[in-house]
MDTraj code that builds the backbone (N, CA, C; nanometers):
import mdtraj as md
import numpy as np

residues = "MET LYS GLN THR TYR GLU THR GLY LEU PHE GLY GLU ASP THR ALA ALA ALA TYR LEU CYS GLU LYS GLY MET VAL LEU LEU ALA HIS ARG TYR ARG ALA LYS PRO GLY GLU ILE ASP LEU ILE MET LYS ASP GLY ASP THR VAL VAL PHE VAL GLU VAL LYS THR ARG LEU THR GLY GLU ALA GLY TRP GLY LEU SER ALA VAL LYS THR ALA LYS GLN ARG ARG ILE ALA ARG ALA ALA THR VAL TRP MET MET GLN ASN HIS CYS MET ASN ALA LEU ILE ARG PHE ASP LEU VAL GLU VAL HIS GLY SER GLU ILE LEU HIS ILE PRO ASN ALA PHE GLN PRO TYR GLY ASN PHE GLN HIS".split()
xyz = np.array([
    [-1.9286, 0.3923, 1.0354],
    [-1.7832, 0.3384, 1.0596],
    [-1.7613, 0.1820, 0.9974],
    [-1.8413, 0.1111, 1.0435],
    [-1.8148, -0.0201, 0.9949],
    [-1.8530, -0.0513, 0.8380],
    [-1.9401, 0.0428, 0.7783],
    [-1.9033, 0.0268, 0.6432],
    [-1.8030, 0.0814, 0.5696],
    [-1.7352, 0.1845, 0.6445],
    [-1.6155, 0.2201, 0.5873],
    [-1.4929, 0.1032, 0.6172],
    [-1.4806, 0.0823, 0.7136],
    [-1.3960, -0.0325, 0.7580],
    [-1.4153, -0.1735, 0.6553],
    [-1.5408, -0.2146, 0.6144],
    [-1.5663, -0.3304, 0.5636],
    [-1.5305, -0.2993, 0.4042],
    [-1.5329, -0.1480, 0.3733],
    [-1.4983, -0.0996, 0.2210],
    [-1.3415, -0.1252, 0.2296],
    [-1.2855, -0.0733, 0.3202],
    [-1.1350, -0.0760, 0.3182],
    [-1.0686, -0.2231, 0.2964],
    [-1.1649, -0.3260, 0.3844],
    [-1.0978, -0.4619, 0.3741],
    [-1.1205, -0.5208, 0.2327],
    [-1.2377, -0.4832, 0.1866],
    [-1.2753, -0.5124, 0.0248],
    [-1.1492, -0.5001, -0.0388],
    [-1.1551, -0.3581, -0.0482],
    [-1.0569, -0.2872, -0.1060],
    [-0.9130, -0.3570, -0.1219],
    [-0.8526, -0.3622, 0.0033],
    [-0.7420, -0.4367, 0.0358],
    [-0.7180, -0.5968, -0.0271],
    [-0.8445, -0.6596, -0.0110],
    [-0.8519, -0.7784, -0.0545],
    [-0.8474, -0.7904, -0.2073],
    [-0.9172, -0.7013, -0.2807],
    [-0.9397, -0.6877, -0.4107],
    [-0.7775, -0.6557, -0.4753],
    [-0.7183, -0.5541, -0.3838],
    [-0.5815, -0.5092, -0.4301],
    [-0.4916, -0.6227, -0.4321],
    [-0.4783, -0.6994, -0.3048],
    [-0.4063, -0.8315, -0.3137],
    [-0.3971, -0.9333, -0.4048],
    [-0.5528, -0.9651, -0.4308],
    [-0.5897, -1.0848, -0.5320],
    [-0.5011, -0.9926, -0.6880],
    [-0.5403, -0.8700, -0.7015],
    [-0.4823, -0.8325, -0.8396],
    [-0.3371, -0.8226, -0.8494],
    [-0.2572, -0.7887, -0.7471],
    [-0.1190, -0.7834, -0.7214],
    [-0.0648, -0.9242, -0.7400],
    [-0.1297, -1.0400, -0.6784],
    [-0.0957, -1.1675, -0.6629],
    [-0.0999, -1.2211, -0.8315],
    [-0.2162, -1.1698, -0.8968],
    [-0.2367, -1.2143, -1.0498],
    [-0.1063, -1.1606, -1.1158],
    [-0.0498, -1.0424, -1.0781],
    [0.0582, -0.9931, -1.1476],
    [0.1922, -1.0803, -1.0998],
    [0.1713, -1.1751, -1.0283],
    [0.3132, -1.2214, -1.0021],
    [0.3805, -1.2021, -0.8313],
    [0.3217, -1.0836, -0.7806],
    [0.3478, -1.0772, -0.6480],
    [0.3045, -1.1711, -0.5618],
    [0.3794, -1.1870, -0.4493],
    [0.3562, -1.2867, -0.3217],
    [0.3271, -1.1776, -0.2229],
    [0.2092, -1.2367, -0.1351],
    [0.1788, -1.1264, -0.0331],
    [0.2645, -1.1746, 0.1023],
    [0.3278, -1.0755, 0.1560],
    [0.3765, -1.1272, 0.2756],
    [0.3078, -1.0750, 0.3924],
    [0.2539, -1.0006, 0.4050],
    [0.1575, -0.9256, 0.5099],
    [0.0363, -0.8181, 0.4979],
    [-0.0656, -0.8576, 0.5778],
    [-0.1759, -0.7927, 0.5384],
    [-0.2164, -0.6988, 0.6468],
    [-0.2352, -0.5983, 0.6471],
    [-0.2879, -0.5012, 0.7440],
    [-0.1693, -0.5060, 0.8582],
    [-0.0517, -0.5050, 0.8114],
    [0.0633, -0.5121, 0.9447],
    [0.0621, -0.3750, 1.0095],
    [0.0699, -0.3839, 1.1212],
    [0.0776, -0.2668, 1.2314],
    [0.2019, -0.2577, 1.3103],
    [0.2543, -0.1370, 1.3232],
    [0.3689, -0.0872, 1.4138],
    [0.3269, 0.0356, 1.4979],
    [0.3942, 0.0713, 1.5689],
    [0.3602, 0.1899, 1.6248],
    [0.3676, 0.3212, 1.5490],
    [0.4826, 0.3356, 1.4559],
    [0.4561, 0.4495, 1.3713],
    [0.3654, 0.4387, 1.2853],
    [0.2740, 0.3129, 1.2439],
    [0.1696, 0.3360, 1.1660],
    [0.1490, 0.1878, 1.1130],
    [0.0545, 0.1960, 0.9707],
    [-0.0283, 0.0725, 0.9505],
    [0.0283, 0.0643, 0.7933],
    [0.0484, -0.0626, 0.7384],
    [0.0683, -0.0651, 0.5814],
    [-0.0351, -0.1462, 0.5538],
    [-0.1090, -0.1259, 0.4536],
    [-0.2112, -0.2225, 0.4237],
    [-0.1634, -0.3488, 0.3636],
    [-0.0530, -0.3629, 0.2712],
    [-0.0354, -0.4730, 0.2214],
    [0.1490, -0.4550, 0.2187],
    [0.1959, -0.5933, 0.2201],
    [0.3454, -0.5855, 0.2140],
    [0.3387, -0.7069, 0.1153],
    [0.4198, -0.6811, -0.0124],
    [0.4216, -0.7942, -0.1060],
    [0.5636, -0.7975, -0.1171],
    [0.5859, -0.9059, -0.2156],
    [0.7440, -0.9288, -0.2835],
    [0.7092, -0.9436, -0.4513],
    [0.7908, -0.8742, -0.4821],
    [0.7940, -0.8401, -0.6307],
    [0.9311, -0.8999, -0.6875],
    [0.9674, -1.0142, -0.7201],
    [1.0780, -1.0578, -0.7503],
    [1.1598, -1.0520, -0.6204],
    [1.3033, -0.9838, -0.6375],
    [1.3964, -0.9587, -0.5240],
    [1.3278, -0.8290, -0.4507],
    [1.2047, -0.7673, -0.4924],
    [1.2109, -0.6157, -0.4198],
    [1.0740, -0.6505, -0.3124],
    [1.1067, -0.5951, -0.2025],
    [0.9825, -0.5972, -0.0999],
    [0.9040, -0.4762, -0.1442],
    [0.7788, -0.4641, -0.1508],
    [0.6792, -0.3706, -0.1944],
    [0.5705, -0.3300, -0.1048],
    [0.6074, -0.2358, -0.0145],
    [0.4687, -0.1551, 0.0613],
    [0.3746, -0.0893, -0.0085],
    [0.2317, -0.1523, 0.0059],
    [0.1570, -0.1002, -0.0590],
    [0.0504, -0.0295, 0.0271],
    [0.0065, 0.0953, -0.0350],
    [-0.0926, 0.1580, 0.0476],
    [-0.2444, 0.1698, -0.0641],
    [-0.3355, 0.1092, 0.0070],
    [-0.4541, 0.1018, -0.0909],
    [-0.5851, 0.1967, -0.0450],
    [-0.6198, 0.2330, -0.1307],
    [-0.7469, 0.3458, -0.1213],
    [-0.8726, 0.2929, -0.2046],
    [-0.9714, 0.2833, -0.1374],
    [-1.0941, 0.2300, -0.1606],
    [-1.1742, 0.3219, -0.2109],
    [-1.2610, 0.3581, -0.3135],
    [-1.3610, 0.4864, -0.3258],
    [-1.4630, 0.4154, -0.4107],
    [-1.5997, 0.4476, -0.3281],
    [-1.7399, 0.3997, -0.3807],
    [-1.7742, 0.5344, -0.4781],
    [-1.7275, 0.6348, -0.4749],
    [-1.7880, 0.7465, -0.4912],
    [-1.6919, 0.8459, -0.5720],
    [-1.7134, 0.9298, -0.6541],
    [-1.6170, 1.0384, -0.7074],
    [-1.5343, 0.9634, -0.8198],
    [-1.4283, 1.0705, -0.8727],
    [-1.3712, 1.0244, -0.9835],
    [-1.2485, 0.9253, -0.9775],
    [-1.2257, 0.8364, -1.0475],
    [-1.1003, 0.7458, -1.0292],
    [-0.9851, 0.8287, -1.0234],
    [-0.8970, 0.7705, -0.9176],
    [-0.7754, 0.8747, -0.8819],
    [-0.7753, 0.9565, -0.7764],
    [-0.9046, 0.9992, -0.7382],
    [-0.9274, 1.0603, -0.6555],
    [-0.8533, 1.0199, -0.5031],
    [-0.8767, 0.8987, -0.4840],
    [-0.8305, 0.8360, -0.3637],
    [-0.6843, 0.8533, -0.3398],
    [-0.6238, 0.8569, -0.4469],
    [-0.4355, 0.8429, -0.4495],
    [-0.4233, 0.9718, -0.3848],
    [-0.4887, 1.0876, -0.4158],
    [-0.4679, 1.2349, -0.3672],
    [-0.4608, 1.2222, -0.1909],
    [-0.5240, 1.1463, -0.1399],
    [-0.5514, 1.1221, 0.0246],
    [-0.4064, 1.0844, 0.0724],
    [-0.2918, 1.0317, -0.0206],
    [-0.1971, 0.9848, 0.0171],
    [-0.0955, 1.1139, 0.0483],
    [-0.0780, 1.1793, 0.1214],
    [-0.0381, 1.3166, 0.1691],
    [0.1155, 1.2504, 0.1998],
    [0.2087, 1.3893, 0.2219],
    [0.3238, 1.3308, 0.2867],
    [0.3401, 1.2884, 0.4525],
    [0.2568, 1.3524, 0.5164],
    [0.2559, 1.2760, 0.6435],
    [0.2289, 1.1499, 0.6298],
    [0.1118, 1.0918, 0.5626],
    [0.0825, 0.9547, 0.5643],
    [0.2072, 0.8808, 0.5026],
    [0.2484, 0.9242, 0.3868],
    [0.3771, 0.8574, 0.3369],
    [0.4933, 0.8535, 0.4462],
    [0.4991, 0.9305, 0.5242],
    [0.6225, 0.9166, 0.6383],
    [0.5993, 0.8226, 0.7176],
    [0.4704, 0.8110, 0.7727],
    [0.4092, 0.6912, 0.8685],
    [0.4346, 0.5787, 0.8033],
    [0.4138, 0.5574, 0.6667],
    [0.4143, 0.4331, 0.5808],
    [0.5802, 0.3835, 0.5924],
    [0.6477, 0.4919, 0.5761],
    [0.7830, 0.4623, 0.5670],
    [0.8457, 0.4269, 0.6961],
    [0.8126, 0.4742, 0.7884],
    [0.8559, 0.4595, 0.9356],
    [0.8168, 0.3181, 0.9544],
    [0.6718, 0.2753, 0.9388],
    [0.6372, 0.1565, 0.9570],
    [0.7332, -0.0011, 0.8680],
    [0.7514, 0.0818, 0.7624],
    [0.7928, -0.0325, 0.6518],
    [0.9771, -0.0351, 0.7540],
    [1.0026, 0.0809, 0.7966],
    [1.1694, 0.0244, 0.8559],
    [1.1356, -0.0632, 0.9744],
    [1.0277, -0.0532, 1.0500],
    [1.0256, -0.1536, 1.1377],
    [0.9783, -0.3121, 1.1134],
    [0.9135, -0.3084, 0.9960],
    [0.8703, -0.4497, 0.9672],
    [1.0140, -0.4806, 0.8808],
    [1.1171, -0.4121, 0.8270],
    [1.2237, -0.4640, 0.7769],
    [1.3219, -0.5089, 0.8926],
    [1.3271, -0.4454, 0.9968],
    [1.4094, -0.4443, 1.0904],
    [1.3558, -0.6027, 1.1579],
    [1.2105, -0.6094, 1.1944],
    [1.1840, -0.7400, 1.2418],
    [1.1849, -0.8539, 1.1415],
    [1.2306, -0.8491, 1.0216],
    [1.2077, -0.9472, 0.9221],
    [1.3816, -0.9600, 0.8946],
    [1.4534, -0.8945, 0.9358],
    [1.6190, -0.8818, 0.9122],
    [1.6421, -0.8807, 0.7390],
    [1.5862, -0.7999, 0.6926],
    [1.6057, -0.7548, 0.5519],
    [1.6562, -0.6153, 0.5361],
    [1.7208, -0.5252, 0.6075],
    [1.7222, -0.4137, 0.6067],
    [1.7900, -0.3952, 0.4742],
    [1.8564, -0.4821, 0.4287],
    [1.9404, -0.4482, 0.2923],
    [1.8616, -0.4749, 0.1688],
    [1.7330, -0.5245, 0.1702],
    [1.6615, -0.5386, 0.0773],
    [1.6262, -0.4302, -0.0407],
    [1.5868, -0.4637, -0.1595],
    [1.5468, -0.3808, -0.2463],
    [1.3910, -0.3454, -0.1834],
    [1.3276, -0.2011, -0.1945],
    [1.2130, -0.1856, -0.1611],
    [1.1557, -0.0964, -0.2635],
    [1.0178, -0.0879, -0.2146],
    [0.9409, -0.0053, -0.3173],
    [0.8058, 0.0658, -0.2381],
    [0.7413, 0.1561, -0.2730],
    [0.6185, 0.2103, -0.1976],
    [0.5346, 0.2183, -0.3476],
    [0.4241, 0.1176, -0.3553],
    [0.3149, 0.1331, -0.4380],
    [0.2180, 0.1796, -0.3700],
    [0.1139, 0.2635, -0.4827],
    [-0.0319, 0.2801, -0.4205],
    [-0.1392, 0.2065, -0.5353],
    [-0.2329, 0.1671, -0.4928],
    [-0.3324, 0.0955, -0.5224],
    [-0.4663, 0.1739, -0.5219],
    [-0.5336, 0.2113, -0.5965],
    [-0.6780, 0.2793, -0.5951],
    [-0.7749, 0.1727, -0.6572],
    [-0.8676, 0.1219, -0.5746],
    [-0.9767, 0.0316, -0.5943],
    [-1.0974, 0.1130, -0.6178],
    [-1.1583, 0.1334, -0.7215],
    [-1.2663, 0.2334, -0.7504],
    [-1.3732, 0.1523, -0.8410],
    [-1.4849, 0.0807, -0.7494],
    [-1.5655, -0.0161, -0.8504],
    [-1.5099, -0.1030, -0.8893],
    [-1.5059, -0.1410, -1.0153],
    [-1.4200, -0.2573, -1.0731],
    [-1.2987, -0.2406, -1.1055],
    [-1.2687, -0.1135, -1.1221],
    [-1.1460, -0.0390, -1.1825],
    [-1.0421, -0.0602, -1.0739],
    [-0.8962, -0.0862, -1.1242],
    [-0.7892, -0.1021, -1.0142],
    [-0.6881, -0.0067, -1.0643],
    [-0.6318, 0.0987, -1.0086],
    [-0.5259, 0.1892, -1.0524],
    [-0.4041, 0.1412, -0.9650],
    [-0.2972, 0.0843, -1.0376],
    [-0.1923, 0.0657, -0.9574],
    [-0.0731, 0.1645, -1.0208],
    [-0.0158, 0.2066, -0.9126],
    [0.0833, 0.3163, -0.9223],
    [0.2165, 0.2610, -0.8673],
    [0.3086, 0.1513, -0.9258],
    [0.4295, 0.1245, -0.8806],
    [0.5324, 0.2411, -0.8597],
    [0.6082, 0.2418, -0.7540],
    [0.6820, 0.3314, -0.6995],
    [0.6476, 0.4761, -0.7068],
    [0.5130, 0.4864, -0.6299],
    [0.4570, 0.5994, -0.6184],
    [0.5035, 0.7165, -0.5438],
    [0.6077, 0.6708, -0.4523],
    [0.6558, 0.7645, -0.3727],
    [0.8003, 0.7104, -0.2964],
    [0.8874, 0.8160, -0.2850],
    [1.0038, 0.7626, -0.2093],
    [0.9754, 0.7940, -0.0539],
    [1.0419, 0.7268, 0.0338],
    [1.0267, 0.7718, 0.1809],
    [1.0669, 0.9015, 0.1883],
    [0.9722, 0.9747, 0.2480],
    [1.0194, 1.1433, 0.2932],
    [1.0042, 1.2113, 0.1790],
    [0.9612, 1.1145, 0.0514],
    [0.9386, 1.2419, -0.0667],
    [0.8182, 1.2656, -0.1089],
    [0.7953, 1.3172, -0.2403],
    [0.6519, 1.3324, -0.2740],
    [0.5924, 1.2454, -0.3745],
    [0.4468, 1.2611, -0.3317],
    [0.3773, 1.1691, -0.4412],
    [0.4033, 1.2067, -0.5770],
    [0.4312, 1.0873, -0.6902],
    [0.4861, 1.1118, -0.8081],
    [0.3410, 1.0934, -0.8918],
    [0.2784, 1.1827, -0.9501],
    [0.1697, 1.1506, -1.0333],
    [0.1860, 1.1003, -1.1749],
])
top = md.Topology()
chain = top.add_chain()
for i, resn in enumerate(residues, 1):
    res = top.add_residue(resn, chain, resSeq=i)
    for name in ("N", "CA", "C"):
        top.add_atom(name, md.element.get_by_symbol(name[0]), res)
traj = md.Trajectory(xyz[None], top)
């Protein structure tokens, strides 16, 4: 369990650094609310971006993203709603991104899903 936790933290830190290099600003890391957890909350221009990060040490690149099923997307969307209410930004533009960290490779899929929608390949 500890190795999995540390692997996840490494992936989230790697993803945050990558997205910051692309010009995004980190607003929150490992945000937790009753409905669920959001790995990263970033600001991309005027858009608030809720980011799910998957870190894989084995397997093929891209497989980690398939782990973000509809139920997980719903939990992320509900937690995002709580965060937006707490931060008084219910009218903000929002986006849900996925990032997979696979070794030294980073796969970033902006606008990967819509709240209560399906993952877009």
